[in-house]
Wavefront OBJ file of the C-alpha trace (Angstrom):
o trace
v -81.234 2.672 42.883
v -77.199 2.486 42.017
v -74.854 5.401 41.921
v -72.440 4.618 43.884
v -69.435 3.104 41.828
v -67.182 2.025 44.391
v -64.550 -0.806 43.652
v -64.300 -3.761 43.380
v -68.115 -3.526 41.459
v -69.284 -7.056 41.822
v -72.332 -6.785 38.763
v -75.403 -7.461 39.627
v -76.877 -10.889 38.615
v -79.966 -11.501 37.379
v -82.813 -13.927 38.796
v -86.179 -13.827 38.081
v -87.019 -12.253 41.183
v -83.921 -9.164 40.338
v -84.768 -5.239 40.029
v -82.100 -3.409 39.668
v -81.964 0.021 37.958
v -78.555 2.635 37.659
v -77.998 6.134 37.734
v -76.755 6.039 34.023
v -74.848 9.705 34.017
v -73.936 9.467 37.996
v -72.346 6.302 37.363
v -70.016 6.948 34.226
v -68.874 10.578 35.728
v -66.718 7.829 38.500
v -65.688 6.687 35.230
v -64.153 9.423 34.078
v -62.298 9.921 37.765
v -61.015 6.036 36.805
v -56.945 5.798 36.765
v -57.980 3.423 33.360
v -59.523 6.751 31.977
v -57.462 9.067 32.520
v -53.874 6.610 31.059
v -56.093 5.053 28.247
v -59.558 7.198 27.740
v -61.399 4.370 27.927
v -62.376 2.812 31.393
v -65.960 0.064 31.139
v -67.943 -1.270 34.703
v -70.201 -4.465 34.400
v -73.565 -3.933 35.590
v -75.801 -6.989 35.118
v -75.874 -9.930 33.716
v -76.668 -13.040 34.034
v -76.579 -16.489 30.595
v -78.252 -14.392 28.026
v -77.024 -10.838 28.862
v -74.264 -8.138 29.994
v -75.108 -4.409 30.484
v -71.771 -2.798 30.579
v -71.650 0.818 31.014
v -68.643 2.182 29.397
v -66.996 5.790 28.588
v -65.139 7.208 26.158
v -63.111 10.369 26.271
v -63.089 12.636 23.287
v -60.821 10.491 20.334
v -60.456 7.912 21.783
v -61.089 3.915 20.991
v -61.868 0.795 21.936
v -59.653 -2.093 20.648
v -61.422 -4.501 18.278
v -63.001 -7.448 20.745
v -65.460 -10.119 20.067
v -68.628 -10.601 21.999
v -70.175 -14.070 22.775
v -73.574 -12.571 21.746
v -75.420 -9.650 19.985
v -75.069 -6.286 21.796
v -76.870 -2.843 22.003
v -75.227 0.305 22.403
v -77.700 3.593 24.135
v -75.181 6.723 23.565
v -76.117 9.058 26.500
v -73.791 12.065 25.369
v -70.952 12.871 22.913
v -70.555 11.121 19.459
v -69.287 7.740 18.532
v -69.374 5.787 14.982
v -69.575 2.022 15.533
v -67.996 -0.173 12.593
v -68.774 -4.220 12.297
v -66.975 -6.719 11.032
v -67.703 -6.793 7.232
v -66.712 -2.989 7.280
v -69.761 -1.466 7.286
v -70.315 2.060 10.012
v -73.076 3.762 11.775
v -72.255 6.899 13.847
v -74.978 7.626 16.825
v -75.616 10.799 18.052
v -77.210 11.616 22.029
v -80.071 8.665 23.084
v -80.073 6.791 19.939
v -79.166 3.216 19.879
v -77.406 0.591 17.924
v -78.017 -3.518 17.681
v -74.718 -5.589 16.596
l 1 2 3 4 5 6 7 8 9 10 11 12 13 14 15 16 17 18 19 20 21 22 23 24 25 26 27 28 29 30 31 32 33 34 35 36 37 38 39 40 41 42 43 44 45 46 47 48 49 50 51 52 53 54 55 56 57 58 59 60 61 62 63 64 65 66 67 68 69 70 71 72 73 74 75 76 77 78 79 80 81 82 83 84 85 86 87 88 89 90 91 92 93 94 95 96 97 98 99 100 101 102 103 104
């Protein structure tokens, strides 16, 4: 299980033989100690990827906003703690609480 976010962190390339697991709470705490989190309130790390799926862990400070961006494919978000609001391109929004998942 990956519990350390030593930089530079190299995403795990997924394939048929890959089995990767992560301690998300531990890694989120590491993100919160980074300079980028201190500066902007947002810090992220790509954990895994392949040609179809990319897994990214994001830490957001209360009140922080992620910039609007586009992703090359659909996304899912699982909220570990706190509360967050998401807005789609058409302006529709949803609020998440811990343990919730949203897909877009």
